[in-house]
N, C-alpha and C positions, 0 to 999 in steps of 0.2 A: 385550540392550539394554533399559534401563529405559524405562518409559512415563511420559510427563508426565501430571500430574493437576492439577486446578483449584488455582490459587494458586501453582503452580511458575513460576519464572522460567526462560525458555528462550531460546536463540539458534538461529536457523535461517538457512541460506542458501536463496535462492529465485531463480527465474527467472520473470518474467511475460511471457507470450507472447500474441499475438493469434491468432485462428483460423487465419490463414494461416502461422503459425509465426514471424512477426516478433517479435523480443524487444524489449519496451519498457522493461524494467528487470531488473536482476540484481544480486545481491550477490557474484557470483563473485570479483571482484578487490578487494573491499572488506570492510567489516565485516558480519557477519551481522545480521539483524533480531532485536532483543530485545523480548520482551513477556512479560506474565504470562498464563498459560493461564486462560481462563474469564472474563476481564474484558470481552470483547466489543469492545474498542477496535479491534483489527485488522479485524474484520468491518465495523465502521462506516466505516473508511477505505476499504476495498476496495469497499463498496457505493457510497460517494460517487463514487469514481473511475469505476466502471462506469456508474452512472446518468448522470453528466455526459457521458461519452464517447458514450453512446447518444443523448443529446439533441443533441450537436453533430456527430455522425458525418457528416451530409450537408453540413456547412458547412466542413470542413477537408479538405485533400488527403490521400489515403491515405498518402502518404509522410511525413506530419507527425503521424500518429496516435501513433506511439511517443513523440515528444517531448512532445506534449500530455498523454499518459497519465502520463509521468514527472512533469511539472509538477503535474498534478492529485494525484498520489500525495504529492508533497511538501506541497502545500497541505492535503490531508486529514490527514497526520501532524501538521502544524502546528496544525490546528484541534483535534485530540485532545490535543496537548500544551499548548495555551494555558492551560487551567485549572491545569496543574501548574506552569507557568512564572510565572503571575500568580495567586497565591492569592486567593480571594474572587471570582473572575470567574464 
């Protein structure tokens, strides 16, 4: 199997799980996540999601964490893509 290097475009299937094993997002039945290796955008999105979840963890019911995590993931991806969708932003 070839190894990805900086600048390569890759597609990966993923499953995001909480510590208790609850799946909050997965690409199993959909499109894989696409990104360029080394741009750091994926890390920014994941850092955003986890930091916000840590801040609000005590304020939302445990059974809603998965849904909130998914919404935060979508918001984070949107924030990263916004400059691409609206040039000059």
